[in-house]
N, C-alpha and C positions, 0 to 999 in steps of 0.2 A: 809226270801222275794222269791219271786215265778215269773215264770215267765209264759208268756205263751207258746202254742207250737209254732216251727217253720213256717215261714211262706211258703209256698208251690207256685206252678205256681197252684193249682186247682183252677180257678178262672170263674165265667160268665162274664167277662169282656173280650173284644178284647183288642190287642195292641194297636187298634187304637185309643181305647179311651183317652190314654195318650198325641194324640198329639191333639186331639179337642180344638179349643179357648175356652179360660175360659173369657165371660165376665165380668167385673167388675162395678159395679155399679156409678160408675165414670172415666173418659177417653176411653182410648183403650184397648181391648181385650189381656191377654195372649197367643200368638202363641201356646202355651201346657201348659203340667200339670208340665215341673220343671220349679222350680227355682233355684240358688245358695243363698244357704245362707251368712250372712255375715260372712267372714271370717278375723281374725287378718292377715296381712301380713306382716307389720313392712314396707312397700315398700315406703310411702309417705318421704318429705323431714324433717328437723327439727322442719320447722316452719308449718308445717302441708297441705303444697301443693303439689300438684299432683307432680309424679314422670314418665318417660318415663318408670316404669317399673310397678309399678302402670294400669299404662292406658293400656298397652300389655296385663297383665292379667286377668285383666276386659274384655277389647273389643274381649279379643282370647275365652274366656266363649259365649259372645254375638253371635260372628260368629258360637262360635259350638250346637247354636240350644236352648240355654236354652229362656224361654218364658219371666225370669224377673231374672234382674241382679243386687244384692245386693251389696253395698259398705261394707267394712268394718266400726265396730262399730266408727261413727266422732267426735269427740266431739265437743259441744255446747259451754263451755268455756273453755280457755284456763288452768284454773284451775283443767278440768274432765280431762286428758289425762293421762291412764292407763301404755301406751307401746308405747316405741319406735318407730316412723316412721308410725305415725296414721294419717290419712287426716284428715283436721281440717274443721269444718263450721263456728266457731268462728268470722268468720272476712272479710270483703269484700275482701282482698286480696285473698280468697281462691277461689272466683267466677271464674276468666280467666280458672284456670285448671277445675272446676268443669264441667264449658261450653263444656271444651275441650271435657272432659271423657263421658258427656251426648250426645255429638253428637255421640263421635264412639260408644258407646252402641246402639244408634237410628239406626247408619246406619248399626250394626251387625244384625240388627231385633227384638231386646227384649227391652220391657216396663225397667226403670231406676230408681232405688230408692237410698237415700244417708239414713243409719241409724245415727239413731240422737241419743247419749248418752253422758252421765256426768256418770266419774268411780266413784265421791263421794268416801269415806271413802277409796277405791281401786286404787285412785290416786296416780299417785307418784311424791310426793314433787322434786327430784331429776329432774324432766322434767319439772316442770309446777312453782316451784320456789315457791310456795304456800300451808300453810297448809293448810290439809286434810279435808272437809267436811261430813257429811251426815246428816240424820235425828235427830237426836238424840247424846248428846257426849255419844262417844264412847272409855272410859279407856282404853280396848285393843290394839285399834290402835291409839290412841288419838286422831283423826279425834274429831271437834267439832258439836256441831249442829247449823243447820243454824237458825238465825234469821226466824222470817215471812216476813220483805223485805229479806233477802234474798232468801226466797222460792221463794216469786213474780217474783224477779230477775231472777232466773234460769230457772220458768215457760215463762217469756220474753225471754231467752237466745235460748232453743228450739223454741220455736216461730218463734224468728229469726234470726233461722240458718235453718228453714223448708222454709222460703222465701227465702233465700241464693237460697237452692236446685230449687226454682220455678225460681226464676231468670236465673240461669243456665242452663234451662232446661229440667230438668230434670222430667219423671213420677208423679212422688212422692217422700214421704220419708217411711222410716219406724221408730217409734221410741219405741225403746231399755227401757224396762221395767223386762229385764231377767235380769240372771247368776251375782243376789247380786251387780250391777249396783244400781245409787244412788234411779231409780223411782222402783226396789226391792227393796232399803232398805227402803223407807218409806213404801212398802205393807206387812214388816215383822213386824209384831209384837214385836222379841225379839231386834230390833236394834230398829226400833219407839215407843220411849215411850214419846210421846211430848202429853202434853194435852188441844193444842188449834186444829184450823179447820182442823188440818193437823196427827191429832193421833188419836189413841184410836180403834172404829168402825174401821169396813176395805172398810165402805162407806168414814170415816176423811182422812183413810191411803191412799184410793186409791185416793184422791182428787186432788194430783198433776199432775198422770196422765191423769184425763178425762180436769185439765184445760188446761192444753198442749193441748191435740187434739182438745178442742175445741176453743183454739186460734187459730192453726194450721187452722181448719177450717174455720174459720172468714178471716183470712190473705190472704189465698193463693188463686189462682184460683178454679174455680167450678167446674173442669175437675181433680183438683190438687189428684191424690192416696194417701191413708194414711192406714198403716197397724201398728200395734203393736204387738211387740214379748213377751210373756210371758214363763218362763219358772216354773211350776205348781210343787208341791210336792216335791221342794230343794228349798233351798233361804227363807226359814220362810212361802210362800206362801203354806199352806195345797189342798187338791185335793177339799174341799166343799167349800175353800172360792172362790179356783180359778174357780171351777166352777161358783158361785155366779157371780164373779166380770165380767166373758166373757160372761156371759146369756147379762150381765147389756151393754156391751161392742157393744155386737151386734144387742140389742135391740135401744138402742140411734142411731145407725147407722153411727156416725158420720166417722168412720173406712171401710175402703174401705174390710180388709182382716184382721186373726187373725192368727200369726204364733205361735202355738205352738214349745217350743222346748222342746221333748218330753226324749233327750238321745239315746232311745231308743223305739221304738212303740211301739215292744213285751213286751216289761216287764210291771209285777205287781206293780202299784202303791205302796209305802211303807205304804201309809197309812191303816193300815188293816180293814176302814171300805170300801175300795173301792178293797179287794186283790182277789176277784173273775172278777175282769176285767184287761182287758188291760187299758196301759195308754190312746190310744186315745180311747175306747171304754167309757171313763169317761168325753169328753166334745163332741164326734162327735152327742150324742143326745139330745143335746139343742136347740132351735129354733135360726137360723139366719139370719130371714131377708132378706136385699141382701148382706149379707157381707161373705167374701167367708173363709173358713177353711184351715190352710197349716199346714205342719206336719215335721216335723226334727225328726232324730232319728236311724241311723244305716241301711239307705235305701240306696241299694247298686245294687238292680238288678231290671229289670222287673217283677218278682215276688212280691217283696216286693213293687215295686210302684204301680203294676193294685193291691191287694190285700188291700192295704191303702187307694186307690179310692173304693173298692169293698165298706170300711168300712165307708164310707162317706165324706170322703175329698176330696177339692177342686184340689190340686195338694201339692206336695212335694217339700222338700226342702233338696239340697242336699250339705253335708259339705265334708266332707273329701274324700268321694267319687268326688263332682268337684274339687280339689284339681288335683286327680291324672290323670281325666280325662275330659282335656276341652270340649271335642264336646261329652260326653257320654248322650246325649240329642239323638243325630243321629245314634249313637253307639247301642242304645238297639234297637233302631227302625231297622239298619240292619241288627243286628246279638240278638234276643231277647233271647236267653243261655248267653248271654256276662254277664261277672262278673267284678269287678273292679280289675285292678290288685291287686295281693298278695302285701303282706307286709313283710319285706320291702322293700322297691324301691328304686333303686341307684340315686344319686344325676342328673346324668347325664337325669334320666327318668321323674324328675321333671322342668329341665331348658326345655327338648322339651315338656314342656306341660305349660310352658310359665311362671314358676317361676323365681324369679329374684332370686340377689344373697343373699341379707338379707332375701327371705322369704325363700330360703334354709337354710339358715343358723338355721331360725326360729323353721322350722320342723326337724331338728336333736335334736330340747331339747324334742318332741315328743316319749316317747319309742318306738321304736321297729317300727317307720317311716321311718326311712333313715335309707341305707345301710350301715354299716362299710368299709373304703375303705380296699382290701386289698393291703399289704406290696409290695414293686416292688419287684419283686427275681432280685440279680443282674447278 
């Protein structure tokens, strides 16, 4: 596998380009070109309701200058939970906390979106109490393939979750079709071996995703913003099919933005047919209509963000960098040469950046992210 040359600050775009508003086809514009990616943080209550720690973590990013703040992946059915302490959006009991969060993000100046997902075979029975399900029977994990009626119920659950987010006052939702969760399981031909209308061709494997998007568009307010996350070149979706899917999504016009999780925007695809291009170049030449395209993948500096923009992306999504600095958009404008904190960082650094104890504990499971405590001397 090869990688593209490292990015440098040699770009024709000025710094101010990152701080120009980004109009979307529906609703209000993003105030700049920075979005906080949806990040697992384990801070919700066990019933999926919002906690004070999760509220603080997210609203601090809105105050810190992000143009769009996404919640963590939030399960649309109780059976779809993959992690402890995940935000839920599967019941009306969640609306009160979601309403508080939407208001807090708006007060901070950012657009807000709930990321909707179901973990499928990656759900944890010990959390949900339910057997795991997926596109087709999976002997490796023991997950059972969904019936047609259950697929239809899953689609309805995504739509109902979006309606709850709409009622709570969010600007929109992002449907999670990436990272091996249930919509990605339907897209993956190795996982999806169905012989009905939801299996076989790419058109059929993507049908669940399109029916989710169409249902949300029909049932939510006209200016409700709708995004979709994809992770090409992994989880069974190759570059060629991912390009075809992205092109169809953008030509249909139901979504307002496409969020491409590329792991590293610099890397060359694993697919040898595209080895002479970077991951981002594989998608930024597609016709978009009015759909905006955002990229995530090791974007840490002004140089990274500007060159992603110069390559044709409309905005950037920050993950690890967003954990390390709640106000990174503002820092980068004030100090263009600023780079994110070197890893590992101290627990105190993370607490100062708005992470609660459960989130700090979770970050300890990321190799090399949190510094080991030094023994106290006598």
